[in-house]
N, C-alpha and C positions, 0 to 999 in steps of 0.2 A: 302442259300448263295446268291440267287438273291436279297433278301430284303437288305442284307448287301452291296452288290454292288450298289443298287439303293439309299441307304442312303449315301453312300460315294460320289456318283455323285451328289446327291442333296446338301450335304455339299460342294462339290467342286465348285458349282455355286456361293458360297458366298466367299469362300477363295480358292485360287489356288496355288499349288506348282508346279514349273517348273524346269527341269534340262536343263541348257543351256550349249552348247559347240560347238565352231566353228571347222570345219575340213578344212585343208588346202591341197588340192590335187594338186600335180605337174603333168603337162602334157606338151607335145611337148619338152621333155628333149632331149638334144643333146647326142650323144654317148661319154662317157669319155674315153674308152679304145676299142681298137680293136686289134685283133691278126693278125699281117702281117710281111712280111720280112722287114729287115732294109734297108734304103736307099730310094732314090727317085724312083727307079723301083718297089719297093715293096709297095709303098703308094697306098692305096685304098681310093677312094672317096665315101662317103656315103652321099646320098641326105637326108636332114633332113628338117623340117619346122623350124620356128624360135626356139630360145632357150627357156629355162624354163619359163613356165607361171603357175601361181597358180590360181586355182579355189577355192574360199572360199564359204564354205556352213555353214551358222549359222543355227542351229536348237535349238528349245525349246520343250521338250517333257513333257507333262502332264501325270504323272504316273497313274493316276486314269482312265482317259478316253482314254489314248493313243493317244491323239490328238497331232499333230506335227505343230508348226509354224515354218517357215524356209524362208530364203531368200538365193539366190545365186548370187554371185558376182565375177567379176574378178579384181576388185580393191583391194587394200591392206586392210587386216583386221586390223582396227585401231579404235581409240575412235570415229570417225565420223560414221564409219560403225555400230559399237555397238549401238550408240545413235539412229541411224535411225531404228535399229532393235527393240529397245525398244518401238518405236511408233507403229511398226507392231504388237508387243505383246499387247499393250494397245487397238489398234483397234480390235484385236481378242477377248479380254476379257474386253469389256466395261462394262458389267453388274456386274462384280464381285467387291466385297468390298475390297479385299486384294490379291495382287499378290506377292508371294515370289519366287525368282528366285536364285537358286543354281548354281554358276558358278566357274570357275577356277581362280587362282590368277594372271593371265596374266597382264602385265603392263597396257594395254589399258582398262582392266576391272576396274582398281583402279584409272584411270585418273579423274580429277576434272569434266570434261565435262560429263562423263559417270555417275558418282555419282549424279551430279546436275540434269541430264535428268531424271534418276531414281526417284529422289525425286519429280521432278515436275510432272511426271506421276503417282505418288503414288506407284511405284514399290519398293519392299523391297530386297535389294541385300544381298545374303549370300555368301561371298568368302570362298573358301577353302584355307587353308594355308598348308605348308609342315607338319606342326605338327598336322593336323586335323586327329585324330584317328577314328576308326570305332565306338568306344564308344561315342565320342563326336558327330559324325554324327547322330547316332541313337537318342541320347538325343536332339539334335536340331530339328530332325524331330517330336519327340513327343511334344516338346514345341510349334512347329508351329501348330499342330493340337490340 
């Protein structure tokens, strides 16, 4: 089993498959509802910080080595943030010949800036679509390796 893992890691140094997915965590959310009596006398004031903020965590997982490349930002998750993340991935995998990235079909992943940045850096993007079945996914993974 160890020889199988070591051969997979050796092959991984030449060609890398990454699963990429951003997570959008909401924090500092204000209360939407509270139970109180009607009228001005029944009004309760609740101290809160500022309203909803989002923390965007973008991570790319290498399934062979379980290595994670990630960035954390409180700016919007858009085509500019994704493009800058691709530079982080390229910096992480400078010695590899081919980097394939599986990611979801979000609008910012399909933007021309993201696609052009990926081409410029030599990254191959594999976008999931709604009709992407398990069979097609397994077949795509086999074709990559």
